[in-house]
C-alpha positions in Angstrom: -7.7 6.6 24.2 -6.9 4.3 27.0 -8.7 6.5 29.8 -11.9 5.8 27.4 -12.0 2.1 27.3 -11.3 2.5 31.3 -14.4 4.5 31.3 -16.4 2.2 29.6 -15.0 -1.2 31.6 -16.1 0.9 34.9 -19.6 1.6 33.3 -20.4 -2.0 32.8 -19.1 -2.7 36.4 -21.3 -0.2 37.8 -24.4 -1.7 36.1 -23.5 -5.6 36.8 -26.0 -5.7 39.6 -28.6 -4.2 37.3 -28.2 -6.6 34.7 -28.2 -9.6 37.0 -31.6 -8.5 38.4 -33.0 -8.0 35.0 -32.1 -11.5 33.9 -33.3 -12.9 37.1 -36.6 -11.4 36.1 -36.5 -13.0 32.8 -35.8 -16.4 34.0 -38.4 -16.3 36.5 -41.0 -15.4 33.9 -39.6 -18.4 31.6 -39.7 -21.0 34.4 -43.1 -19.9 35.3 -44.5 -20.6 31.8 -42.7 -24.1 31.6 -44.3 -24.9 35.0 -47.9 -23.6 33.7 -48.9 -24.6 30.2 -52.0 -22.4 30.2 -51.3 -20.1 27.1 -53.3 -17.5 28.5 -51.7 -17.4 31.5 -48.6 -17.1 29.8 -49.7 -14.0 27.9 -51.3 -12.5 30.9 -48.3 -12.7 33.0 -45.9 -11.1 30.2 -48.0 -8.3 29.6 -48.6 -7.5 33.7 -44.6 -7.7 33.8 -44.2 -5.2 30.8 -46.6 -2.8 31.9 -45.1 -2.6 35.3 -43.7 0.9 35.6 -40.8 -0.2 37.8 -39.9 -2.9 35.5 -40.2 -0.4 32.5 -37.8 1.9 34.3 -35.4 -0.5 35.2 -35.1 -1.9 31.7 -34.4 1.4 30.6 -31.9 2.5 33.1 -30.0 -0.7 32.5 -29.6 -0.3 28.6 -28.9 3.5 29.0 -26.3 2.8 31.9 -24.5 0.1 30.0 -24.5 1.8 26.7 -20.8 3.1 26.6 -20.5 7.3 26.4 -17.5 7.1 24.1 -17.3 4.5 21.0 -13.8 4.0 19.3 -13.8 3.5 15.8 -11.2 1.6 13.6 -12.0 2.3 10.0 -10.2 0.5 7.2 -10.7 2.6 4.0 -12.4 1.0 1.1 -12.1 1.7 -2.7 -14.2 5.0 -3.8 -14.5 6.0 -0.1 -14.1 9.8 0.8 -13.8 11.1 4.1 -17.2 12.8 3.8 -18.8 9.4 3.0 -17.0 7.6 5.9 -18.1 10.0 8.5 -21.7 10.3 7.2 -22.0 6.7 7.6 -21.5 7.1 11.4 -24.0 9.7 11.5 -21.6 12.6 12.4 -23.3 15.8 11.8 -22.4 17.9 8.7 -21.0 20.9 10.3 -18.6 18.3 12.6 -17.4 16.7 9.3 -16.8 20.1 7.8 -14.7 21.1 11.2 -12.6 18.1 10.9 -12.1 18.2 6.9 -11.0 22.1 7.6 -8.7 21.3 10.5 -7.0 18.5 8.2 -6.6 21.0 5.3 -4.5 23.1 7.6 -1.8 21.2 7.7 -2.2 19.0 4.4 -2.5 20.4 0.7 -4.6 17.2 0.1 -6.8 14.9 2.2 -6.9 11.8 -0.2 -7.9 8.7 1.0 -6.1 5.5 0.4 -7.3 2.0 0.1 -6.7 0.1 3.3 -5.7 3.5 4.9 -6.8 3.1 8.7 -8.5 6.0 10.4 -9.0 6.1 13.9 -11.7 8.5 15.9 -13.5 8.6 19.1 -17.3 9.3 19.0 -19.4 11.0 22.1 -22.6 8.9 21.7 -24.5 11.4 23.4 -24.5 14.1 20.8 -22.7 11.9 18.0 -19.9 14.0 17.9 -16.2 13.0 17.4 -13.8 14.1 20.2 -10.6 12.8 19.0 -9.6 12.0 15.0 -6.2 10.7 13.8 -5.4 10.8 10.5 -2.3 8.9 9.1 -0.1 11.3 6.6 2.6 8.2 6.7 4.1 5.7 8.6 5.9 8.0 10.8 3.8 11.0 10.8 0.1 11.5 12.1 -2.2 14.6 12.5 -4.3 14.2 15.7 -7.4 16.5 16.1 -8.8 16.5 19.5 -11.8 18.6 21.1 -10.5 21.0 23.9 -12.4 22.0 27.0 -14.1 25.1 25.0 -15.3 22.1 22.6 -13.1 23.4 19.7 -10.9 21.2 17.7 -7.0 21.2 18.2 -4.5 20.2 15.6 -1.1 18.5 16.5 1.4 16.4 14.6 2.8 13.4 15.9 6.2 12.3 14.2 7.7 8.9 15.2 11.4 9.6 15.7 13.7 7.2 13.6 17.2 5.9 13.8 18.6 5.3 10.3 20.9 2.0 10.4 22.8 0.4 7.5 22.6 -3.1 6.4 24.7 -5.4 4.0 23.7 -8.7 2.7 25.3 -10.9 -0.2 23.8 -14.1 -1.3 23.9 -16.7 -4.1 21.2 -16.9 -6.5 19.8 -20.9 -6.6 16.2 -20.1 -8.4 15.5 -16.5 -8.6 16.8 -13.3 -7.1 13.6 -12.7 -5.2 13.6 -16.4 -3.5 17.6 -15.8 -2.5 16.9 -12.2 -1.2 13.8 -13.2 0.7 15.6 -16.1 2.2 18.0 -13.4 3.7 15.2 -11.9 5.2 15.4 -8.6 2.8 12.3 -6.4 2.8 9.7 -6.8 -0.3 10.3 -3.2 -1.1 13.9 -3.3 -1.2 13.8 -6.4 -3.4 11.6 -4.4 -5.6 14.0 -1.2 -5.8 17.0 -3.9 -6.6 14.7 -5.2 -9.3 14.0 -1.7 -10.6 17.7 -0.9 -10.9 18.8 -3.7 -13.2 15.6 -3.9 -15.3 16.8 -1.5 -17.8 20.0 -3.5 -18.4 19.4 -7.3 -17.2 16.6 -9.7 -18.7 15.6 -11.8 -15.3 14.6 -14.5 -17.2 17.4 -15.2 -19.7 20.5 -13.2 -18.0 20.4 -15.1 -14.6 22.0 -18.1 -14.1 22.1 -20.6 -10.9 25.0 -19.7 -8.7 25.1 -15.9 -9.9 25.3 -13.9 -6.8 24.5 -10.7 -5.5 25.4 -7.7 -3.0 23.4 -4.7 -1.3 24.0 -2.0 1.0 20.8 -0.2 2.1 19.2 1.9 4.8 16.5 0.9 7.3 14.7 3.3 9.5 13.9 1.9 13.1 12.0 3.5 15.9 12.8 3.4 19.6 11.4 -0.5 20.1 13.7 -1.5 17.3 10.9 -2.0 15.1 11.5 -1.5 11.4 9.1 1.1 10.3 10.4 1.9 6.9 13.3 1.3 4.4 15.4 3.7 2.8 17.8 3.8 -0.1 19.8 1.4 -1.6 23.4 2.7 -1.3 25.4 0.0 -3.3 23.9 -2.7 -5.3 26.3 -5.4 -7.2 24.7 -8.3 -9.5 27.6 -10.7 -10.5 26.7 -12.4 -13.1 28.6 -15.4 -14.7 31.6 -13.8 -12.6 30.9 -10.2 -14.4 30.3 -7.4 -11.8 27.8 -4.9 -12.3 28.1 -2.6 -9.2 25.8 0.9 -8.9 26.1 3.3 -6.4 23.7 6.1 -5.2 24.8 9.5 -5.5 22.7 12.4 -4.2 24.4 15.7 -5.6 23.3 17.8 -2.9 19.3 17.9 -3.8 20.2 18.9 -7.3 19.8 15.3 -8.7 19.8 11.8 -6.9 20.1 8.1 -8.7 22.2 5.1 -9.1 25.1 5.3 -11.4 27.5 2.9 -12.7 31.4 2.8 -12.3 31.7 5.2 -15.4 29.3 7.5 -13.9 26.3 6.6 -16.4 22.6 6.6 -15.0 20.9 3.2 -14.8 17.6 5.3 -15.6 16.8 5.0 -19.3 13.5 6.3 -21.0 11.6 3.0 -20.7 12.2 0.0 -19.0 12.3 -3.1 -21.1 10.0 -5.3 -19.0 7.6 -3.7 -16.5 7.7 -7.0 -14.4 9.8 -9.1 -12.6 10.4 -12.9 -12.5 7.7 -13.4 -15.5 8.3 -15.7 -18.6 7.9 -14.3 -21.8 4.6 -16.4 -23.2 3.8 -14.8 -26.3 6.0 -12.4 -28.4 5.2 -9.6 -30.8 4.0 -10.7 -34.4 1.5 -13.1 -36.0 0.0 -15.8 -34.0 -3.2 -18.2 -33.6 -5.2 -16.4 -31.2 -5.8 -18.6 -28.3 -9.3 -17.8 -27.9 -10.6 -16.6 -31.2 -8.8 -19.6 -32.9 -7.7 -17.5 -36.3 -4.2 -16.2 -36.9 -4.1 -12.6 -35.9 -1.3 -10.1 -35.3 -0.4 -10.1 -31.9 0.7 -6.2 -31.3 2.2 -6.7 -27.8 4.3 -8.9 -25.7 2.8 -11.2 -22.9 4.6 -11.9 -19.7 3.0 -15.0 -18.0 3.1 -14.5 -13.9 1.0 -15.4 -10.9 -2.1 -13.5 -10.2 -1.2 -10.7 -8.0 2.2 -10.1 -9.2 2.9 -6.2 -9.5 3.2 -4.5 -12.6 5.2 -1.4 -12.9 5.4 1.7 -14.8 8.0 1.5 -17.5 8.6 5.2 -17.4 7.8 8.0 -16.3 4.5 9.8 -17.7 0.7 10.4 -16.8 -1.9 8.0 -17.0 -4.5 8.6 -19.9 -6.3 5.6 -19.1 -7.0 3.1 -16.1 -10.2 1.3 -16.5 -12.2 -1.7 -18.3 -11.0 -2.2 -22.0 -13.0 -4.3 -23.5 -11.0 -7.9 -24.3 -8.2 -6.3 -22.7 -10.1 -6.4 -19.5 -8.5 -4.1 -16.7 -6.0 -1.8 -18.5 -3.5 1.1 -17.8 -2.3 3.3 -20.6 0.6 5.8 -19.8 1.6 8.8 -22.3 5.5 9.3 -21.5 6.2 12.1 -24.0 5.1 13.1 -27.5 6.9 9.7 -29.1 5.9 7.0 -26.4 2.8 5.6 -25.1 2.6 2.1 -23.1 -0.2 0.0 -22.4 -0.6 -2.9 -19.5 -3.7 -5.2 -20.0 -5.7 -8.0 -18.4 -4.8 -6.6 -14.9 -6.9 -8.1 -11.8 -6.6 -4.6 -10.1 -5.2 -1.2 -10.5 -2.3 0.3 -8.0 -3.3 2.4 -5.0 -4.2 5.8 -6.5 -4.1 4.9 -10.1 -6.4 6.9 -12.1 -6.6 8.8 -15.3 -4.8 12.0 -14.9 -2.2 10.4 -12.1 1.2 11.4 -12.8 3.8 8.3 -12.3 7.3 7.6 -11.5 9.3 5.1 -13.4 8.7 1.9 -11.3 5.8 2.7 -9.6 3.2 0.1 -9.1 0.3 0.5 -11.3 -1.4 -2.7 -11.2 -1.4 -6.4 -10.6 -1.3 -9.2 -13.0 -4.7 -11.2 -13.6 -6.6 -12.7 -16.6 -9.6 -10.3 -17.1 -11.1 -9.7 -20.7 -10.2 -12.2 -23.4 -7.6 -14.2 -21.3 -6.6 -18.0 -21.0 -4.6 -17.3 -17.8 -2.8 -15.0 -15.6 -0.5 -12.7 -17.8 0.6 -9.1 -18.3 0.1 -7.7 -22.0 2.3 -5.2 -22.8 2.5 -2.9 -25.4 4.9 -0.1 -26.5 3.7 2.9 -29.0 5.8 4.9 -30.7 4.4 7.7 -32.6 1.0 6.1 -32.7 2.6 2.9 -34.0 2.7 -0.5 -31.8 6.3 -1.7 -31.6 8.1 -4.9 -30.6 9.2 -3.8 -26.8 11.8 -6.5 -26.8 13.7 -4.9 -29.9 13.2 -1.2 -28.9 16.6 0.8 -28.4 16.2 2.7 -25.3 17.9 6.1 -25.3 20.6 6.3 -22.5 20.4 7.7 -19.4 22.3 10.7 -18.0 26.4 10.6 -17.6 27.9 12.9 -15.4 30.7 15.0 -16.2 32.9 17.6 -14.5 32.5 18.6 -11.4 29.6 16.4 -11.0 31.8 13.2 -11.9 34.4 14.5 -9.3 31.8 14.4 -6.8 30.6 11.3 -7.5 33.6 9.9 -7.3 34.4 10.7 -3.5 31.0 9.4 -2.9 31.8 6.2 -4.5 34.8 6.1 -2.2 33.0 6.7 0.9 30.3 4.1 0.2 32.9 1.7 -0.4 34.6 2.4 3.0 30.8 2.2 5.0 30.5 -1.0 3.1 33.8 -2.4 4.6 33.1 -0.9 8.0 29.4 -2.8 7.9 31.1 -6.1 6.9 33.3 -5.6 9.5 31.2 -5.2 12.4 29.1 -8.2 11.1 31.9 -10.4 11.4 
């Protein structure tokens, strides 16, 4: 792409003299009109100038020669856009669009675009065709489609080579886990993952006190320029609450299963999270209350969590989205079917999460939307409902079934991995000091 911009610069430089000549002619005409106040004479002079054949040819030559042959586009995908609608918006011929689409399909089973995804392509302005198109599959992988000498598309993959590094951080909680972790420059994605790990057993509003502490050992993937491209797994985490240790270890059983387990070999993952939002305040519990807008007593069949607008809301369990749309008084809402017994509802959202729509399968902890105040609402909050066998129940009194417990050979492999993790943690701490 660099050589294209060099050509454009050279093109402008070569025609600089013609542009200067054109400007001199215009200035001369303008000066003449000021000097002579005769309206008819001004009209005659302009008419004579623009009817002059040489002048016409000069103007045409200037504007055609200064128009760049290659036009580079950096397009940020907006909500609802498709690859076809984007390229059509730049007047790319239908045949060209089909060729691009087929080229992508050879490398990917799906060509779904995400909001804020960046597409880069270069257009040949002579025939309005694409000579290069870059499709970002992920932060480390790109598909590059470019024209060869025979004017046919060639496809190649570009994968950024990354190095995995392990980092250890420990801190004391003064106001909130999030703020304390940010003060240690821990990435947001890792903080969210950390909160998700403990979201089944700890109430972040009531169970954490000032001067509680935490430890975390996690992965980062870094490129050749030492820039962090993405974060990896949390290998080890420990929340120390009123001197009580709560260590968790990541265990991958040779690709058969993976997850975080406590010292007893019990998985932290349960059927549903107790609260699908972190750092929120319980503002209205399940039961009878005076409705803040309608003004009369009404059964509140959910739990409200007050939080700033834009706070991420997570799926409290694995499931399939059966509703993601406007829900009247509930504003923007999402409904998830987890199994034949449980469903959950998340209402008053300011926006939906990326890719969240009816029919989407989601994993526990995935961001499905953001706190808002849409519908019948007096301020930013999440209205959360748990439905069991068609009946709304109090999510805060829900008895969650336990997750997987490692046994037999699996448990032995976990114990070996746990010891290795403790050794790795000690080595990283030693190298830091």
